[in-house]
C-alpha positions in Angstrom: 26.3 -12.9 50.1 24.0 -15.4 48.5 22.8 -14.8 44.9 19.2 -13.8 46.0 20.5 -11.2 48.5 23.1 -9.9 46.0 20.6 -9.6 43.3 18.1 -7.7 45.5 20.9 -5.3 46.4 21.4 -4.6 42.6 17.7 -3.8 42.1 17.9 -1.4 45.1 21.0 0.2 43.5 19.1 0.6 40.2 16.2 2.2 42.1 18.6 4.8 43.6 20.3 5.4 40.2 23.5 3.9 41.6 25.1 2.5 38.5 28.6 2.4 40.2 27.3 -0.3 42.6 25.9 -2.3 39.7 29.1 -2.0 37.6 31.2 -2.9 40.7 29.2 -6.2 41.0 30.0 -7.2 37.4 32.7 -9.8 36.6 35.2 -8.4 34.1 34.0 -11.0 31.5 30.3 -10.4 32.1 27.9 -11.1 29.3 24.9 -8.7 29.4 22.2 -9.8 27.1 18.8 -8.2 26.4 16.4 -10.2 24.2 15.7 -7.6 21.6 17.5 -6.8 18.4 19.6 -3.7 18.8 18.3 -2.5 15.4 14.8 -2.3 17.0 15.7 -1.2 20.6 19.1 0.4 21.1 19.8 -1.3 24.5 19.1 -4.8 23.0 21.6 -7.4 22.1 24.8 -8.8 23.7 27.4 -6.7 25.5 30.6 -8.2 26.9 32.4 -6.5 29.8 31.3 -3.9 32.3 32.1 -0.9 30.0 30.1 -2.4 27.1 27.2 -3.2 29.4 27.2 0.4 30.7 27.4 2.0 27.2 25.4 -0.6 25.3 22.6 -1.2 27.8 22.3 1.2 30.7 23.1 4.5 28.8 20.5 3.9 26.0 18.0 2.4 28.5 18.0 5.6 30.6 18.2 7.8 27.5 15.1 6.3 26.1 12.8 5.1 28.9 11.1 7.0 31.7 10.3 4.3 34.2 6.8 4.7 35.7 6.9 1.4 37.5 9.8 -1.1 37.9 8.9 -4.0 40.1 11.0 -7.1 40.7 8.4 -9.4 42.3 9.6 -13.0 42.7 13.1 -14.2 43.3 14.3 -17.8 42.7 17.9 -18.7 43.6 20.4 -21.4 43.7 24.1 -21.8 44.5 25.3 -19.5 41.7 22.2 -18.0 40.1 19.1 -15.9 40.7 16.1 -15.6 38.4 13.7 -12.7 38.9 10.2 -12.2 37.6 8.9 -8.7 37.5 6.9 -6.0 35.8 7.7 -2.6 34.2 5.5 0.2 33.0 7.4 2.9 31.1 7.2 5.8 28.7 9.4 6.2 25.7 11.0 9.6 25.9 11.0 10.3 22.1 7.5 9.2 21.3 5.7 9.7 24.6 4.1 6.3 24.2 3.7 4.0 27.2 4.2 0.3 27.5 3.8 -2.5 30.0 5.7 -5.7 30.2 6.2 -8.6 32.5 9.8 -9.8 32.4 12.3 -12.3 33.7 16.0 -11.6 34.5 18.6 -14.3 35.0 21.8 -13.5 37.0 24.6 -16.0 37.1 27.5 -15.5 39.6 31.2 -16.5 39.5 33.4 -15.7 42.4 30.8 -13.4 43.9 30.4 -11.3 40.7 27.7 -11.3 38.0 29.2 -13.2 35.0 25.9 -13.4 33.1 22.8 -11.2 32.9 20.0 -12.2 30.6 16.6 -10.5 30.3 13.4 -11.5 28.5 10.5 -9.1 28.1 7.6 -8.3 25.7 9.6 -7.0 22.8 6.5 -6.2 20.7 5.1 -3.9 23.3 8.4 -2.0 23.7 9.1 -1.8 20.0 5.6 -0.4 19.4 6.1 2.3 22.0 9.7 3.1 20.8 8.6 3.3 17.2 5.6 5.4 18.1 3.1 3.3 16.1 1.6 -0.2 16.0 4.0 -2.7 14.6 
């Protein structure tokens, strides 16, 4: 499967809540990187390996955010990568505050598995919603 098709299937799995499919697509040495500091947002930072990505990214993400909209919009791909531009609207569960953010995700593939995931989003908007106040 080409990187764009593979990446689209991962977003479809995320939409279904199918974490097993996402974890199954990860290379054993995957680096899963979210651009925020984990001291500010608990899913932020760098996780290495599928287990670390699950515990360090997906678990705190689902625990803290109610997704009101999650829209991967534009896909750019090459031989071993796919970059996605998208939009999220969400509500932080502990504060009830909402946020909006455009984002970009980078997926790099090795032997048909995701070896690198890197995301960039409006950290300020999410931190304000997570903290429950203007930052």
